[in-house]
C-alpha positions in Angstrom: -12.1 -5.3 -6.1 -12.9 -4.0 -2.6 -14.4 -0.8 -3.9 -17.3 -2.8 -5.3 -17.5 -5.2 -2.5 -15.9 -8.5 -1.4 -17.9 -11.6 -0.9 -16.5 -14.7 0.7 -15.4 -17.2 -1.9 -14.0 -20.4 -0.3 -12.8 -21.9 -3.6 -10.7 -18.7 -4.3 -9.3 -18.8 -0.7 -8.5 -22.4 -1.0 -6.5 -21.9 -4.2 -4.6 -19.0 -2.6 -3.8 -21.0 0.5 -5.7 -18.8 2.9 -7.7 -20.6 5.5 -11.2 -19.4 6.6 -9.7 -18.5 10.0 -7.0 -16.4 8.4 -9.6 -14.7 6.1 -11.9 -13.8 9.0 -9.0 -12.7 11.2 -7.8 -10.4 8.4 -11.3 -9.1 7.7 -11.8 -8.4 11.4 -8.6 -6.5 11.6 -9.7 -4.3 8.6 -13.1 -3.7 10.2 -11.5 -2.8 13.6 -9.6 0.0 12.0 -12.5 1.1 9.8 -11.0 0.2 6.4 -14.0 -1.9 5.5 -17.6 -2.2 6.6 -20.3 -4.7 6.1 -23.1 -3.7 3.7 -25.7 -6.4 3.1 -23.9 -9.7 2.4 -20.6 -8.1 1.3 -17.8 -5.9 2.6 -17.1 -2.5 1.1 -14.1 -0.1 1.6 -14.8 2.8 3.7 -13.7 6.3 2.6 -10.7 5.8 4.9 -10.1 2.4 3.3 -10.0 4.0 -0.1 -7.6 6.7 1.0 -5.3 4.2 2.6 -5.4 1.9 -0.5 -4.4 4.8 -2.8 -1.6 5.9 -0.5 -0.3 2.3 -0.5 -0.3 2.4 -4.3 1.7 5.6 -4.2 4.2 4.1 -1.8 4.5 0.9 -4.0 5.7 3.1 -6.9 8.8 3.9 -4.8 9.7 0.3 -4.4 10.8 0.4 -8.0 13.3 3.1 -7.0 14.8 1.3 -4.0 18.3 1.3 -5.4 18.1 5.0 -6.3 16.9 5.8 -2.8 19.9 3.9 -1.4 22.2 5.9 -3.6 20.6 9.1 -2.4 21.2 8.1 1.2 24.9 7.5 0.3 25.1 10.9 -1.4 23.5 12.6 1.6 25.9 10.8 4.0 29.0 11.6 1.9 28.6 15.4 2.4 29.7 15.9 -1.2 26.4 17.4 -2.2 24.3 20.1 -0.7 20.8 19.4 0.7 19.4 21.4 -2.2 21.1 19.2 -4.8 19.9 16.0 -3.1 16.4 17.4 -2.8 16.4 18.3 -6.5 17.4 14.8 -7.4 14.6 13.3 -5.2 12.1 15.7 -6.8 13.3 14.7 -10.3 13.0 11.0 -9.4 9.5 11.4 -8.0 8.3 13.4 -11.0 9.5 10.8 -13.4 7.2 8.3 -11.7 
């Protein structure tokens, strides 16, 4: 897990189909936007990196509700429901997790 540090592991990368070049290119991109930093011989998440990671996890939860979100868009576009009713449905959906 990146919060405890990432060390280069060629065998793991080879099994996942990622080349060294792809690995270092991705790592450089993460460093350039300050999501990870080098500490000794491993890379650690920065505070920003941890925040971004947790926000991604939150967003990922909504992927499970993609069909419901499409239905909400259709309801909004139909004009049959008030903005308040649509907002209440969205809140109910987000509270149920």
